[in-house]
C-alpha positions as CSV (number, residue, x, y, z in Angstrom):
1,M,87.5,72.5,94.0
2,I,91.0,73.2,95.3
3,D,93.0,70.3,96.8
4,Q,93.6,70.6,100.6
5,P,97.1,72.1,100.8
6,Q,99.9,70.9,103.1
7,I,100.3,73.3,106.1
8,E,104.0,73.3,107.0
9,L,103.8,76.4,109.3
10,T,102.5,76.7,112.8
11,P,100.7,80.0,113.6
12,P,102.6,81.5,116.6
13,D,100.7,82.6,119.7
14,I,100.7,86.4,119.4
15,S,98.7,87.1,122.6
16,A,101.8,88.5,124.3
17,Y,101.9,91.4,121.8
18,R,98.3,92.5,122.2
19,H,98.8,95.5,124.5
20,G,102.1,96.8,123.0
21,N,102.9,100.3,123.9
22,T,101.1,102.5,121.4
23,G,97.5,102.4,122.6
24,I,96.6,100.3,119.5
25,D,96.3,96.5,120.1
26,Y,99.1,94.4,118.6
27,V,101.2,97.4,117.7
28,T,104.6,98.0,119.4
29,T,107.0,100.9,118.7
30,L,110.7,100.6,119.6
31,D,112.4,104.0,119.8
32,S,116.2,104.3,119.4
33,G,116.3,107.8,120.8
34,Q,118.3,108.8,117.8
35,P,117.2,110.8,114.7
36,G,116.0,108.6,111.8
37,P,112.9,107.4,110.0
38,H,109.8,105.8,111.5
39,A,109.8,102.3,109.9
40,V,106.9,99.9,110.1
41,I,107.0,96.2,109.5
42,N,103.5,95.1,108.9
43,A,102.1,91.6,109.0
44,L,98.7,89.8,108.8
45,V,97.0,92.1,106.3
46,H,95.4,88.7,105.4
47,G,94.7,86.4,108.3
48,N,95.8,83.2,106.6
49,E,99.2,84.5,105.6
50,L,101.2,83.1,108.5
51,C,104.7,84.1,107.5
52,G,104.4,87.7,108.6
53,A,103.2,86.7,112.1
54,I,106.2,84.3,112.3
55,A,108.6,87.1,111.2
56,I,107.3,89.6,113.8
57,D,107.4,86.9,116.5
58,A,111.0,86.1,115.5
59,L,112.1,89.8,115.6
60,F,110.7,90.1,119.1
61,H,112.6,87.0,120.2
62,M,115.8,88.2,118.5
63,G,115.6,91.4,120.6
64,V,115.7,93.6,117.5
65,R,116.2,97.3,118.5
66,P,116.6,100.1,116.0
67,R,120.0,101.8,115.8
68,R,118.3,105.0,114.7
69,G,114.8,106.3,114.3
70,R,111.8,104.3,115.4
71,L,110.7,100.8,114.4
72,T,107.0,99.7,114.7
73,L,106.0,96.1,114.5
74,C,102.4,95.7,113.6
75,L,100.0,92.7,113.4
76,A,97.2,94.1,111.3
77,N,94.1,91.9,110.7
78,V,94.3,89.9,113.9
79,A,90.6,88.9,113.9
80,A,91.1,87.1,110.6
81,Y,94.3,85.5,111.9
82,Q,92.5,84.2,115.0
83,A,89.9,82.6,112.7
84,F,92.6,80.6,110.8
85,D,91.7,76.9,110.6
86,P,94.2,74.6,108.9
87,K,91.3,72.4,107.8
88,A,89.9,75.4,105.8
89,P,93.0,77.6,105.3
90,Y,91.6,79.8,102.6
91,A,88.6,80.9,104.6
92,S,90.3,83.4,106.9
93,R,91.9,85.7,104.3
94,F,89.6,88.4,105.9
95,M,86.5,88.6,108.0
96,E,84.0,90.5,105.8
97,E,86.0,92.3,103.2
98,D,89.6,92.4,102.0
99,F,91.7,94.6,104.3
100,N,94.1,95.3,101.4
101,R,91.4,96.9,99.2
102,L,90.4,99.7,101.6
103,W,93.1,102.3,101.3
104,T,91.5,105.4,100.0
105,A,90.1,108.3,102.1
106,E,86.8,107.7,100.5
107,V,86.5,104.2,101.8
108,L,88.1,104.9,105.2
109,D,85.9,107.9,105.8
110,S,82.7,106.2,104.5
111,R,79.7,105.1,106.6
112,R,80.5,101.4,105.8
113,D,81.1,99.3,108.8
114,T,82.9,95.9,108.7
115,I,85.3,94.2,111.1
116,D,88.1,94.6,108.6
117,L,87.3,98.3,108.0
118,Q,87.1,99.0,111.7
119,R,90.6,97.6,112.1
120,A,91.9,99.6,109.1
121,R,90.6,102.8,110.8
122,Q,92.3,101.8,114.1
123,L,95.6,101.4,112.2
124,R,95.3,104.5,110.0
125,P,97.0,106.8,112.4
126,L,100.0,104.5,112.5
127,Y,100.3,104.4,108.8
128,D,99.8,108.1,108.5
129,G,102.8,108.6,110.8
130,A,105.1,106.1,109.0
131,D,108.0,107.2,106.8
132,V,108.7,103.7,105.3
133,L,106.7,100.5,105.4
134,L,107.4,96.8,104.7
135,D,104.2,94.8,104.2
136,L,104.7,91.0,104.5
137,H,102.4,88.8,102.4
138,S,102.4,85.3,100.9
139,M,100.9,83.8,97.7
140,T,98.5,81.0,96.8
141,N,100.8,79.6,94.1
142,D,104.1,77.9,94.8
143,G,106.2,80.4,93.0
144,E,109.3,82.5,93.6
145,P,109.1,85.3,96.1
146,L,108.8,88.8,94.8
147,I,108.5,92.4,95.8
148,L,105.6,94.6,94.7
149,S,106.8,98.2,94.5
150,G,103.7,100.0,93.1
151,R,104.5,102.7,90.6
152,T,106.9,105.0,92.5
153,E,110.6,105.1,91.7
154,R,111.4,105.6,95.4
155,A,109.7,102.3,96.2
156,R,111.5,100.5,93.4
157,T,114.8,101.9,94.7
158,L,114.0,100.6,98.2
159,A,113.1,97.2,96.7
160,R,116.5,97.0,94.9
161,A,118.3,97.9,98.1
162,L,116.9,94.8,99.8
163,G,118.7,92.6,97.3
164,H,116.2,89.7,97.8
165,P,113.6,88.8,96.7
166,A,115.2,89.3,93.3
167,W,112.0,89.8,91.3
168,I,110.5,93.3,91.6
169,V,107.1,94.0,90.2
170,A,106.1,97.6,89.4
171,D,102.3,97.6,89.2
172,S,99.2,99.7,89.8
173,G,97.3,97.4,92.1
174,H,93.8,96.0,91.7
175,A,90.5,97.2,90.2
176,A,88.7,95.9,93.3
177,G,90.3,98.5,95.6
178,R,93.5,100.1,96.7
179,R,96.2,98.3,98.6
180,L,98.0,99.7,101.6
181,I,101.2,100.3,99.6
182,D,99.0,102.4,97.2
183,Y,97.6,104.5,100.0
184,D,98.2,108.2,99.4
185,R,100.6,108.4,102.3
186,F,103.0,106.1,100.5
187,A,102.2,106.6,96.8
188,G,101.7,110.3,96.7
189,E,104.0,113.1,95.4
190,P,107.8,112.6,95.1
191,G,109.6,112.9,98.4
192,S,106.7,111.5,100.5
193,P,106.9,108.2,102.5
194,T,107.2,104.9,100.7
195,A,106.1,101.3,101.1
196,I,106.8,98.0,99.5
197,L,105.0,94.6,99.7
198,V,107.0,91.3,99.8
199,E,105.2,88.2,98.6
200,C,107.4,85.7,100.5
201,G,106.3,82.5,98.8
202,Q,103.4,80.0,99.0
203,H,101.2,80.7,102.0
204,W,102.1,77.6,104.1
205,R,105.5,76.5,103.0
206,A,108.2,76.4,105.7
207,E,110.5,78.3,103.3
208,T,108.1,81.2,103.1
209,A,108.6,82.1,106.8
210,V,112.4,82.0,106.3
211,V,112.0,84.5,103.5
212,A,109.8,86.8,105.6
213,V,112.4,86.9,108.4
214,E,115.2,87.6,105.9
215,A,113.2,90.3,104.1
216,S,112.4,92.0,107.4
217,L,116.1,92.1,108.3
218,R,117.2,93.2,104.8
219,F,114.7,96.0,105.0
220,L,116.1,97.2,108.3
221,L,119.7,96.9,107.0
222,A,118.8,98.9,103.9
223,L,117.6,101.7,106.3
224,G,120.7,101.4,108.6
225,M,118.5,100.5,111.5
226,V,119.7,97.1,112.6
227,D,123.0,95.7,113.8
228,P,124.5,93.7,110.9
229,D,125.9,91.1,113.3
230,L,122.3,90.4,114.5
231,A,121.0,90.1,111.0
232,A,123.9,88.0,109.5
233,P,122.9,84.5,110.7
234,H,119.5,85.0,108.9
235,L,120.9,86.1,105.6
236,R,121.7,83.6,102.9
237,P,124.1,84.2,100.0
238,R,122.3,85.6,97.0
239,H,123.5,85.7,93.4
240,G,122.5,87.8,90.5
241,V,120.9,91.2,90.4
242,P,117.2,92.2,91.0
243,R,115.0,92.1,87.9
244,V,112.2,94.6,87.5
245,V,109.0,93.7,85.7
246,V,106.8,96.7,84.8
247,V,103.2,95.6,84.6
248,S,101.3,96.7,81.5
249,D,98.0,95.0,82.0
250,A,95.9,93.8,84.9
251,V,93.4,91.1,83.7
252,T,90.2,91.3,85.7
253,A,87.8,88.4,85.5
254,E,84.5,89.4,83.8
255,T,82.8,86.1,84.7
256,D,83.0,83.3,87.3
257,T,84.0,80.9,84.6
258,F,87.5,82.4,84.1
259,T,89.8,79.4,83.4
260,F,93.6,79.5,82.8
261,A,94.8,77.6,79.8
262,A,97.6,75.9,81.7
263,P,98.7,75.4,85.4
264,F,100.6,78.7,85.5
265,H,102.5,79.5,88.7
266,G,103.8,83.0,87.8
267,L,106.9,84.5,86.2
268,E,106.4,82.4,83.0
269,S,107.5,84.3,79.9
270,L,105.1,83.8,77.0
271,A,105.2,84.6,73.3
272,A,102.7,87.0,71.7
273,G,99.4,85.4,71.0
274,T,99.8,82.6,73.6
275,L,96.5,81.7,75.1
276,I,96.5,82.6,78.8
277,A,92.9,82.0,79.8
278,T,89.3,81.9,78.7
279,D,86.7,84.2,80.4
280,G,83.3,83.3,79.2
281,D,83.5,84.0,75.5
282,R,86.6,86.1,75.9
283,R,90.1,84.7,75.0
284,V,92.9,86.3,77.0
285,V,96.2,86.1,75.1
286,A,99.7,87.4,75.7
287,P,99.8,90.8,74.0
288,Y,103.5,90.8,73.2
289,D,106.6,88.6,73.2
290,G,108.3,88.1,76.6
291,C,105.0,88.6,78.4
292,I,105.6,87.8,82.1
293,L,102.7,86.4,84.1
294,I,102.5,87.9,87.6
295,M,100.7,86.0,90.4
296,P,97.9,84.2,88.5
297,A,95.1,83.6,91.0
298,R,94.0,80.0,91.8
299,R,90.6,81.1,93.0
300,V,89.3,83.5,90.4
301,R,86.1,85.4,91.0
302,Q,84.2,87.9,88.8
303,G,85.5,91.4,89.3
304,Q,88.8,90.4,90.8
305,T,92.3,90.5,89.4
306,A,93.0,87.1,87.7
307,V,96.6,87.8,86.6
308,R,98.9,90.7,85.8
309,L,101.0,91.0,82.6
310,G,104.4,92.7,82.4
311,R,107.7,93.2,80.6
312,V,111.2,92.8,82.1
313,E,112.8,96.2,82.3
314,D,116.2,96.6,80.7
């Protein structure tokens, strides 16, 4: 049983953004009229991850307008967001299936029919027309924010350009299904569009929303799409250089009795042979020195990713 978490964030009222200007509910495109990329800032892939909605709401209230190209602000799984209940905050991650495990043509074109998949199909044309995408998320554990760049070098380059979060994780996603950043549109051949995912912090910490706003503005600055004077008040001094962790293993739970050996929060560095978890009769141990734990799950279920393991890149 997980303790009731403290909810420091207030979900914003997003009803004003429903009709937008694209023909897709909760999707608004701002066009500079100048040549440039089509950038998408995407929030609410998971309905209980409030920071993205707060960031989108903040960008609207700032009056952000792209200096070149087009900027689309997208609130994705709105049905799950509208189901959020602070008394049961884990329950509205999705409605029927995880929106962030659907991103293959096989799934999108299948005969399956869930609320989350319906919304993914509505948004598919938007993502198919994007050149670059920032996907805003948050984490169950109270750890440092990080950027997930998938496996493409162009995404890793974009992640470095943001400058913060400083931890960049190059990984291959989950056995349970493909994430939006791993969709062929973004993870295909070199030269094609790219996407990164920012885990802004623990789901309901006030600081997490601050990071989401800053990450959004840093993304637009990296693309040359926002006035630096508008962004400056929301950017805090950062020290050090980004560190890249290349994931070597994704540990998938084989049983519902998967149990971590310690209260790991993520980014711990373990020596070879250190016990990480037990999974039924299986012992999961660190396979090498300097093994970095990435986003250990607090609610581990059979067939889902429990933790990822990686090395810091030189």
